[in-house]
C-alpha positions as CSV (number, residue, x, y, z in Angstrom):
1,M,-0.1,0.2,0.1
2,E,0.7,3.3,-0.9
3,K,0.7,5.8,1.6
4,S,1.6,10.3,1.1
5,G,1.0,13.1,2.6
6,F,0.4,16.0,4.2
7,F,-1.9,17.2,2.4
8,N,-5.1,19.8,2.5
9,S,-8.7,18.3,2.2
10,T,-11.3,18.5,0.1
11,S,-14.9,17.5,1.1
12,G,-13.1,15.0,3.8
13,D,-10.9,13.2,1.2
14,R,-8.0,13.5,3.7
15,M,-8.2,12.3,7.4
16,Y,-4.9,12.2,9.4
17,D,-4.6,11.7,13.3
18,A,-1.5,12.1,15.8
19,S,-0.2,8.3,14.8
20,D,0.4,9.8,11.6
21,F,2.2,13.0,12.4
22,A,4.6,11.3,14.9
23,G,5.5,8.4,12.8
24,Y,6.7,11.4,10.3
25,F,8.4,13.6,13.2
26,S,9.4,9.5,15.3
27,K,11.8,9.8,11.4
28,L,13.4,13.3,11.8
29,V,13.6,14.1,15.7
30,S,15.6,11.1,18.1
31,N,14.4,10.8,21.6
32,G,15.5,12.5,24.6
33,I,15.0,15.8,26.0
34,F,15.8,19.2,24.6
35,Y,19.1,20.5,26.3
36,A,18.5,24.1,25.7
37,N,19.7,24.6,29.5
38,A,21.5,22.5,32.2
39,D,18.2,22.5,34.1
40,N,16.0,21.6,31.2
41,L,14.1,18.9,33.5
42,R,16.8,18.7,36.1
43,V,15.5,17.2,39.4
44,T,16.1,18.6,42.6
45,P,15.1,18.2,46.0
46,G,11.6,18.6,46.5
47,G,11.6,18.7,50.6
48,G,10.9,15.4,52.5
49,L,9.9,12.7,50.2
50,S,9.7,14.4,47.7
51,V,11.6,15.7,44.7
52,N,11.3,18.7,41.7
53,V,11.2,18.0,38.4
54,L,12.5,21.8,36.4
55,A,10.7,23.8,33.3
56,G,11.5,22.2,30.0
57,S,10.8,20.0,27.7
58,A,11.5,16.6,25.8
59,W,10.7,14.1,22.4
60,I,9.6,10.5,22.6
61,N,8.7,8.4,19.5
62,G,7.3,11.6,17.4
63,Y,5.4,13.1,20.3
64,A,6.0,16.4,21.9
65,Y,6.5,16.6,26.3
66,E,6.4,20.2,28.2
67,N,6.2,21.2,31.3
68,T,6.2,24.4,31.9
69,E,7.0,25.0,35.5
70,E,8.1,22.9,38.7
71,L,6.4,19.9,38.8
72,N,6.8,18.0,42.3
73,L,7.0,14.5,42.6
74,T,6.2,12.5,46.1
75,L,8.3,9.3,46.8
76,A,7.0,6.4,49.2
77,A,8.1,6.3,52.3
78,A,11.4,4.9,52.9
79,D,12.3,1.3,54.0
80,G,13.3,1.2,58.0
81,V,15.8,-1.3,57.5
82,N,17.2,-1.4,54.1
83,S,17.7,1.5,50.9
84,R,16.1,2.0,47.5
85,I,16.3,3.1,44.3
86,D,13.6,4.9,42.6
87,R,13.6,6.6,39.0
88,V,13.0,9.6,37.7
89,V,11.1,9.1,33.9
90,V,9.6,11.1,31.6
91,R,7.0,8.6,30.6
92,W,5.3,8.0,27.4
93,D,2.2,6.1,27.1
94,A,0.1,5.4,24.1
95,V,-2.9,4.0,26.1
96,E,-3.7,7.2,28.2
97,R,-2.8,8.7,25.3
98,K,0.1,11.0,27.3
99,I,3.7,12.3,28.7
100,S,4.4,12.7,32.2
101,A,6.8,12.6,34.5
102,A,6.4,9.2,37.4
103,V,8.4,8.1,40.3
104,L,9.7,4.3,39.5
105,T,9.6,2.6,42.9
106,G,12.8,0.4,43.2
107,T,13.2,-2.0,46.0
108,A,14.4,-2.3,49.3
109,A,17.4,-4.2,49.8
110,A,21.1,-4.8,50.9
111,S,22.2,-3.6,48.1
112,P,19.8,-1.9,45.3
113,T,19.7,-1.6,42.2
114,A,17.0,0.9,40.2
115,P,14.1,-0.2,38.9
116,D,13.5,-1.4,34.9
117,I,12.6,1.2,32.6
118,T,9.7,0.1,29.6
119,R,10.4,0.7,26.6
120,S,7.6,-1.7,24.5
121,D,5.1,-0.5,21.7
122,N,3.0,1.4,24.9
123,L,5.1,2.3,27.1
124,Y,8.6,4.2,26.6
125,D,10.6,6.1,29.6
126,L,13.5,8.5,29.7
127,V,15.3,8.5,32.5
128,L,15.7,11.9,34.2
129,A,17.1,11.0,37.8
130,N,17.6,8.1,40.1
131,V,17.0,9.0,43.3
132,M,18.9,7.1,46.3
133,I,16.6,6.8,49.6
134,P,18.5,5.5,52.4
135,A,17.4,3.2,55.4
136,G,15.0,5.4,57.3
137,A,15.2,8.4,55.4
138,V,12.6,11.6,56.1
139,Y,14.2,14.1,53.3
140,I,16.0,13.8,49.7
141,A,19.2,15.9,49.7
142,T,20.9,16.5,46.5
143,Q,23.7,13.9,46.9
144,H,20.5,11.8,46.7
145,L,20.6,12.6,43.7
146,T,22.2,11.1,40.3
147,D,21.8,12.8,36.6
148,K,20.4,10.5,33.8
149,R,19.2,13.1,31.2
150,L,23.1,12.8,29.0
151,D,23.0,8.8,29.8
152,T,22.2,8.0,25.9
153,A,21.0,4.6,26.6
154,L,18.6,6.2,29.7
155,C,17.5,9.5,28.2
156,G,20.0,11.5,25.8
157,T,19.2,14.3,24.3
158,V,17.1,15.5,21.0
159,N,19.2,15.0,17.9
160,S,18.3,15.6,13.9
161,L,18.2,11.9,12.7
162,I,18.6,13.7,9.2
163,T,22.4,14.0,7.5
164,A,23.3,16.2,4.9
165,V,25.3,15.1,1.5
166,Y,26.8,17.4,0.1
167,E,28.6,16.4,-3.5
């Protein structure tokens, strides 16, 4: 089957949906955050057991995400005996038809590891930061945060997928 687009509709003969545009844009722009400045979607301590995601934008599978103001995310209570590692992500959810910031809660353990991220046909995570939750913690400090925005395996920055050829 041949497909082409995008043309203006005449009497309703052209119908496009979001997936048509996302498919097109996903061929031109890679997944990641827009790194316009060092604070773009940076995760900071938010008071108590919470973190803040600063304003910024990202791109996932041809869909745009923008957070226009500081967003506070609450973390689960700390374990009394063991530490855990949580992840702060920007999650593309095709079923819910949205992209939003979320916390993936890890499992408390003597040697904790960060929870797995999801990258499937319906869910796709970009990791902004890992958060170490020490045993018995009642607050998050800067030293508990590990920035993952520039880690290309977990997040990375948006890049053009177009290569200019000069002859």
